[in-house]
N, C-alpha and C positions, 0 to 999 in steps of 0.2 A: 499515578496522577491521571486525572481524565484528559479525554482529549478528543475533538470533532475533528471528522474528515473531510478536509477540505478541496483535496482534488485525487483522483486515481487514474495513473496513465501504465499501460503494457509497456515495457521496458522493447526496445527496437532492437531485434537480432539481424537485423539487415536480409540479404537474399540467403545468407549460410544459415537461417534460421536456429530453433533453439537448439544450443552444444547438447551431445549425447549424455546421457545422466544427468541432466538439468533438468527445471521445471520452469513456465513460466512465472518470472516475476513481474512485480509492480512495483511502483516509486510512487508511495503514499505520502501526502501534505498533511500534516498535522497541526492543529492549531490548538494551544491550551489554553487555559479560561482568563490569563494574563496577557494574553495575544502572540505568545513567543511560537512561532511556525519550526516545524523542521519536518525533513524529509526522510522516510523510511523504505525499505526496500524491503516486500511481504511478497510470500508467496502468494498467486493467481490462487489457488485450490483452497489456501487457507483463509481468504476475502469469501470466496464462496460459500463454502462450509460452513463460515460463520456468521454471513448475513452482512457482511461489512460491506459498506456505499457509501459515496458521497453524503453527510448529513450522520451520521452513526456517530456516537460516540463511544469509544473504546478506551482500555484502561492499558497504560505502557510505562514503562521505567526511564 
């Protein structure tokens, strides 16, 4: 199913920072063409490598 990316926000790791052996994660709000919205957690690296930004159309299950 195809979704449009509505919002992207970086996870807040507080003053401790990103835990060791972890990577920066983002919360991504996606919307289907019928208007259904849901939040996904996606690695920031994946978003950058695949040029995914607000307004992008992605395929997800």
